C-alpha positions, 0 to 999 in steps of 0.5 A: 717811697722806698730802696739801698760814706768823704772827709775821713781821709782829704785825698787829690781827685785824681789820686787813683790814677797816680798810686799803683792800686796795691798802694790804694787804701781800702774803703768799706762800701754797703750798698743799702736799698729798699723804699719808704723806710729806708729812705727815712719817711716822716723820720723828721728830726727836730729842730732843734736841736737839729741833726746831731753829729758824731764822729762816727759820722764824720768819719762815715760817707753817704752818698743817696738819691731816689731812684730811678732818677738817681743824681738827676733828682734834686734830692739826691746826695752827694758823696759826704759825711752822714748828715740829715736828707731832705723828705716832704720839705722836712728834714729826715735820715734812714738807719744808715745812721744807726748802722755806721755808729754801731760799726764805728763803735765796734771798731770799723774805719773807712766805711762808705755807703750809697744808698737809695730807695723807691717805691713801685705802682701796682700796675707792675708786670714784673718786680720791679728791684730784679733784673729786667724791671724798671729799677735794676738798671738804674739803680746799677747804675748809680752803683756803679758810678758812686763806686767809681767816684772812690776809686777815682779819689785813689780807694781800692773798693770792697763791697762788705755788705747790704741791708735791705728794707722793703716789702711792702709794694710787693704787699700792696701790690697783691700777685707779686707777694707770691714771689717774694721768696724767690725774687729776694733770693735771686737778687741776693744771689745777684748783687753777690756774684756783681759786686761781691763774694758768695758769703758777704753779708746780706740782713733784710728787716722784715716789713711792717704788717701795714694796715694800708697793704691789708686795706687794700689786698686783705687780711689773715695769715695767707694775705699778701703782706702775711706772704711777703713777712714769712717771706722775709724769715725764710730768706734770713734764716735759709740763705747763706751770710742772711740774717733779719731783724724784727722792727714790730715793738717800734711804735710808727708813725704816719701808718707803718714809718718810724720815729728819727728815734726808732730808725736809730735803734734799727739802725743798730739793730741792722749792725748787730746782726751785721757784726754777727753775720761776719765773727770772727772775721775782724773789719 
C-alpha cells in the first residue's frame, strides 16, 4: 500500500450558496500522499486502550482513501475528525495524527487533511503518480471532490502544504529510480500550480532503506533504493520551500513499516519541518 480536517465548526450543508465568498471562514487544507507508510500500514493501535482522541484530533478534519478507487473504496473515510483507519482487518493511523497535533500546539486551527495512498507494480511503463500516470487523475478527482464538499459547507479553501512519504515502489521497480528526482520535482511544481502557490511548503520523508527493495533490485550505493533516497534529499534541499525529514532512527515493524507510536513521531517531524518553512508566517 502507498499515497497524500469536519467538526470544529458545524455549518449548514449548503451554507456556501448562502454566504458571500468574502464572508466565509477559511479552512486550511493539507494534501498528503504516499504509499504504505503514509497509509499507516502495520501501525496497529493497541486495543485497549484504542485510539486516544485529543482536542486537536477533534478539531481537525480528515478524509482518506486508497487510490485509484478513491471514494469508491470500501475503506474510504469521508470527512470527519482525526481517527483510526482500517487496514488488514486492524485499526491503524498514519503521520497525520502527529502532524495535526503539532500544528494545533503551534496555534493552528481550522485544519483539513486530504490523504491518499497507493502501490504500483514493477511493470508500470511510466511513473504512476505523475501527470498521465494511472494514479494521477483519480488522485486529482479525489482532491477536487473533497474540496468542493468543503466549499459547499461554506468554507473558503487555502491549500497550506503538502506532505509526501513515497519511494520504495520506485526502488522495487528499478528503472524508475533514476528518474525519481525529476519526477518528484515536476510533481511538486504541478501541485503548486494547480492548488497553491510556487512557495507553498512541501515536506517529504526520506524512504526507509527497504530490505525488500534491495533484495529485488540490488544493494549498494548505486542501487535503486540508494538512488531514490539520495534523490529525496536532493529535492528536499534544492527545491524552494521544500524540506525532508529523516526516519532512519525509528525502529521498523514488518520489514519497512512503523508502529503507531513511531507514526506519531514521524507526524511531529513533518509538523516541525513545515512550521520551520512557514517562519515567520503565522497561522
